[in-house]
N, C-alpha and C positions, 0 to 999 in steps of 0.2 A: 136485811142485814148486810148482804154482800154489797149492795149499792152504797150503804153508808161507809163501809170499809174502803170501797174503791174511791169514794169521794174524799175520804180522809187521806188516803195515799196520794191522790192527785194534789190535794192542798199542800201536803208536805213536800211533794216533788217541786211544785211551783215556788214554794218558799225557799227551798234549797237552791233552785236555779237563780232566783233573785240574789241570794246571798253570794253565790259564786261570781256574779257579775261585779260585785263591789271589790275594789282593791283592799285586800285584807291584810292588816299588819301582822308581821311575823313576831317572833319572840323579841320583846323589847329589852334593851340593856337596863341594868339597874341605875337609877338616878340618885345622885347625891341630894340630900335634903337641903343643901346649900345652893343648889342650882335651880333657878326658877324655870318653870315650864312655860312655853309660849304656844298659843294657837293664833295663827295669823287671821287677819280680817281682810276683806277685799280692799285693794289699794295700798296695803302695806308694802314697803320696800324691804326686800329680804336678800340676804347673801347666804348661799348654800354651796356645798360641795356635793354633787350628785352624779349618779351613773346608772345605767341600765344594762341588763344582760338577759339573754333569752334563757328561760328555764330549761329549754331543750338542749342547751349547750351549743346551739348554732351561733357562729360568730357574727358580729354586727359590723359590716363594712363601714368605714368612716364616711364614705361618700353617700351612704344611704340615709344619713341623719342630716336634717336641715337646720339643726340647732346645736349649740355647744353643750358639752358635758364638762365635768370638773367644777371648778370654782366659777360661779355665775352670780350675777346680781340682777334682780328684775322686780317688777311690780306684780303682786299676787292678783290673779283674776283678770289680767289684762292680755292674755294670749301669749303665744310663743311657747316653746318647749312642749312637753306633753301635758294635756289637760289633767292627767292623773297626778302630775307633780303639784299643780295648783290645788287640786282636790285634797290631796293629803295634807298640804300646808294649812288648808282651811279647816281641816277636821281633826288633825292629830296634835297632841301635845309634844313639843320638842324643847329640850334645853340646849343652850349654846354648847357646842362641842359634842353633843350626843348624836350618834348615828343610829338610824332606824332603817329597816328593810321592809318593803311592802311588796306583796304580790299584785301584779296588774294583769288582769285578764286581757286577752287579745282584742276583744271588742273595745276596751278602754285604752288600748295602746295604738297599734297601727291598723286596727280593724281586722275583720274577718276576710278571708279570700272571697272575692266576688267573681263567679264564673263568667259574668258578662265582660269583665276586664281582661280575661285571659286565663290560660294560654289560648291564643287565637292564631290561626295560620293565614298568612297573607301571600298571595302569589308573588314570586320573586320579581316578576316584571313590574310590580307596583311598589316595590321597595327600593331604596337607594342601593346602588351597587356596592359590593364589597362588605356588606354587613356580616358580622360574625357574632357568635354567642358572647354575651356580656356587654355588647354595645348598647347605648341608649338611643332611642329614636323619638323624635318629637312628633306628636300627633296633631291633626288639624284643630282639635279642640283645646290645645294647649297642654294636654297631659303628656307625661313622659312614659315610655314603655321600654322595658328591657328585652333585648333579643335573647330568646331561650335557645334557639337553634336556627341554622340557615343552610340551605343547599341550593342547587340550581333550580329547583322547582318552587320552593316556598320558604318564607321566613316566619318563624313562630315567635310571636311577641307576647308579653304579659305586662299589663299596666297596673296590676296589683303592686302595692308596696312590697319590696323584697322581704319585709318582716310581717306582712299580713298573715294573720293566723297564729302568730307567736305570742305566748304568754311571757311576761317579763318579770324579773326581780328588780326592783328599784331601790337604790340605796341613797339616803338623804342625810346629810350632816348640816345642821344649822350653825353658821359661822359667826353670827351676830344677832342681837335681839332685833326683831322686826320693827321698822320705824315708818311712820306715815308722814313725816314732816320734812325730809331732807331733799325731796325731788323738786325740780323746777320744771316749768312747762313752756314750750315754744310751739309756734304754729307757722307752717310754711305751705305755700301752694306752688306746685311746679308742674302742672299738667296732670295727666292720668295719675291718680293717687296711689295706684298699686306699686308702680316702680319707685316713686319717691319714698313711699313707706319702707320698702325693702332696703333702700340705700341708707336710711336712718337706722333701721334695725341692725345693720352691720357695724354701726359706729360704736366703739367702746365707750361706756359711760351712759349710753341710752338704755333706760330701764324698761320702757314700754312705748308703744306707738298705737295710734288709732287713726283711721281714715274717716273723713267726714266732710261736711259742707260748711264753709265759712263765708261771712260777710254778706249774707243775703237778707231778704225782707220777709220771706214766708216762714212761719214757724214749722219746725219738724218736717222738712221737705223729704220727699222720696228721691231715690236715684233717678227715676224716670222724669220727675218734675224738674230736677236740677239740670238734667241733660237737655231739656226743652229750651233752656236759656231764659225761662220766664220768671225764675225765683230770685235772680240776682246773686246766687251763691257761686262760689268757685270750689272745685275739688281741692281739699287740703289735708294735711297730715298734722296731727297733734303729737308732739314728742315730749315724753317725760324723761328727764335726764338728771344725772347726779353731777352737780356743778363741781364737786371735788374731783371728778374724773374726766369731764369734758366741759368746755366753756361754750357759752352761747355764740361767741365769735367763731369758734371752730364749726359749730353747726351751720352758721351762716355761710362759711367758706364751702362746706360740703354742698349746701344748697346751690351756690353759684356754680360750682363745678358741675353739678348735675344738670343745671338749667342750660349752661353753655350758650350757644348762639341764639337760643330762643328768647333771651333777655331783650332782644331788639324787636321782637314780634308781638304786637298787641293781641291779646285773646287767642294765643296759639302756642302750642308746644308740640313740635314735630308735626305729625299729620292731624293732630287733634285741634280742632278750631271751634271757637265759640266763647262766650263770656264765662262759661263754667271752667274754661281752661286758662283764664288769666292767671298770671303768676305774681306771687307777692310774699313778703315777710310781714307778718302781722304781730306786732309787738304787744306785750302785756303791761309794760311799765316803762318809766323813763330810762332806766338802765338798758333795757333791751332796745329801746328806740335809738339811743345814742350809738350802741354797737352796730345795729342794723344800718343806720345812716353812714357810719364810718366805713363799713364794708361796701355799701353802695358807692360811696365816693371813690374808694380804691378801685373798684371794678370800672367805674366810669372813666377814670384816668388812664386806663389801658388803651382805650380808643376814643379819645375825646370828641372825635368827629361823628361818632355814632351815639344815638340817644337810647339809653336803657329805659324801657317802659315798665319794668317790674314795679309793682306797688310796694311801698313801705308805709304801712298805715297801722293805727291802733286796731287791735282785734275788737270787733263789735259782737260777734256771735260765732259759735261753733257747735254744730250738731253732729253727733256720731252717725256714721253711715250704717247701713244694714250689716248684720253679723256676717253675711256672705262675703262682704268686701274686706273684712279685717284679716290682715296678714295673708292676703289672697295669693300672692306669688309664692310665698313659703309653703302654703298648703298645696300648691300645684307642683311642688318639687324643686324650688330654687332655694339655695342656701341662705339662711339668715345668720350664719356664724359670724362672729366678730372678726373684722378685718378681711373678710372674704372679698376677693377681687374679681370673681367670675362676672362676666357680662350679665347685666340685668336685662331679661327679655320680657317686655310688656305685651301680654296677649290676653285675649278674652276667651 
């Protein structure tokens, strides 16, 4: 009898634990019968006004967030922002103008604190001079750590996110009905796709990005296969954008600015060499072709004695890269906020 009771209690405890991990909706506002409710589908283009706050009352420093709050527009299920925001839009009914508040558990927000990431003491002799509490330090693995304290003997760092372990309250207001048809697609290759993707993430009007492999011969290649140079693919970025907010020509200009002097080097961007790093604009229709060639001619006219080797070709194929690579630099602590001008650091 005692064993059955114990088993029942254990089952209830497990069920309760699972329920607590789900972002649970708080009290919902009353909805007018005249206002239609919407549940988003993956790929829908949405415009929302959203914000997050720690339920503990802890303030959220603006520099700790790698994404925008307030009024934003993006493609549901395509990354960026908090996964919990996408999850609620995919599972909750919202009417335009309606505000709903959801509880987001720490595990579904910025994660739980990981003792392996800190706080950790580093001998002062192994740390840059002059470090003080609150400074950010770049680690060899590409992660960023915050200095907790520093003295003549040691520097204590913590690579956990400053909001790790914090439960959140998330407020979401749907500003317009979700739409799946207003976005257009562009594809660019400009070397290592991590940095190129972040540059496009920061551009107003870009609703989603995905890194992948374009223009090759082998179906569904892996990163390792592409890096071997044997598949014919090049690392590329797919950009989903709202043509009412940003033009394809503007995206091409951003591409040329990002590419810089590398436009004159075949199969190379910076220190990355190989056919998988060849650069190009891969157009999807005649309109994109005409704009791409126009921008190519403009750039060529700047230094007519130098030959630009960047490809301008019709897109033949694009395969999404592994999830690990999607929005990689944002996940590693670099800002994807619109119009952010911080230097993009490409690291592995």
